[in-house]
C-alpha positions in Angstrom: 133.9 47.8 -122.6 133.4 51.2 -121.0 130.7 52.2 -123.5 128.8 48.9 -122.7 128.9 49.7 -119.0 127.7 53.2 -119.7 124.9 51.8 -121.8 123.9 49.4 -119.1 123.9 52.2 -116.5 121.8 54.4 -118.8 119.3 51.5 -119.4 119.2 50.8 -115.6 118.6 54.5 -114.9 115.8 54.6 -117.5 114.1 51.6 -116.0 114.3 53.1 -112.5 113.0 56.4 -113.8 110.0 54.6 -115.4 109.4 52.6 -112.3 109.3 55.8 -110.2 107.0 57.4 -112.7 104.6 54.4 -112.4 104.7 54.4 -108.6 104.1 58.2 -108.6 101.1 57.7 -110.9 99.7 55.1 -108.6 100.0 57.4 -105.6 98.3 60.2 -107.5 95.5 57.9 -108.5 95.1 56.6 -104.9 95.0 60.2 -103.5 92.3 61.2 -106.0 90.4 58.1 -105.1 90.6 58.9 -101.4 89.4 62.5 -102.0 86.7 61.9 -104.6 84.9 58.8 -103.2 84.0 60.4 -99.8 82.6 63.4 -101.7 80.5 61.1 -103.9 79.3 59.2 -100.8 78.3 62.5 -99.2 76.5 63.7 -102.3 74.7 60.4 -102.6 73.6 60.2 -99.0 72.7 63.8 -98.8 70.5 64.1 -101.9 69.3 60.5 -102.7 69.7 58.4 -99.6 67.2 55.8 -100.8 69.5 54.6 -103.6 73.2 54.0 -103.0 74.7 54.6 -106.4 78.1 55.5 -104.9 79.0 51.7 -104.7 79.4 51.5 -108.5 82.0 54.1 -108.7 83.7 53.0 -105.5 84.1 49.4 -106.7 85.0 50.2 -110.3 87.5 52.9 -109.5 88.8 50.9 -106.5 89.5 47.9 -108.7 91.3 50.2 -111.1 93.5 51.6 -108.3 94.2 48.0 -107.1 95.3 46.9 -110.6 97.3 50.0 -111.1 99.1 49.4 -107.7 99.8 45.8 -108.5 101.3 46.8 -111.8 103.3 49.6 -110.4 104.9 47.5 -107.7 105.6 44.6 -110.0 103.0 42.0 -108.9 101.4 41.8 -112.4 104.0 40.7 -115.0 101.9 41.7 -117.9 101.8 45.3 -116.8 105.6 45.6 -116.3 107.9 47.1 -118.9 110.0 43.9 -119.1 108.0 42.6 -121.9 108.6 45.8 -123.9 112.3 45.4 -123.4 112.2 41.7 -124.4 110.2 42.5 -127.5 112.6 45.3 -128.5 115.6 42.9 -128.1 113.8 40.2 -130.0 113.1 42.6 -133.0 116.7 43.8 -132.9 118.0 40.2 -133.0 115.7 39.4 -135.9 116.9 42.4 -137.8 120.5 41.5 -137.1 119.9 37.9 -138.2 118.3 39.1 -141.5 121.2 41.5 -142.1 123.8 38.7 -141.6 122.5 36.7 -144.6 122.6 39.7 -147.0 
């Protein structure tokens, strides 16, 4: 019973650690976006003001930051780690069931 509780605590700690890692990655990505995009806008408007090419990188990278944020904060179920845990449990159960019949 004690080992099972410790295993659950270790699994919960690992999940929390991964969640913090995902959120930290999102904030790093967002910070880089907020620094680089204004630089690109300045370069574009300074050297080629007749063509606004900065919109392509702004929209593409911005949508990537948005999706990263939604996944990091758990709004996109397919980007969470829950499916990984479910699959691992499923494979372990299949392996256990195969070994029962042997």
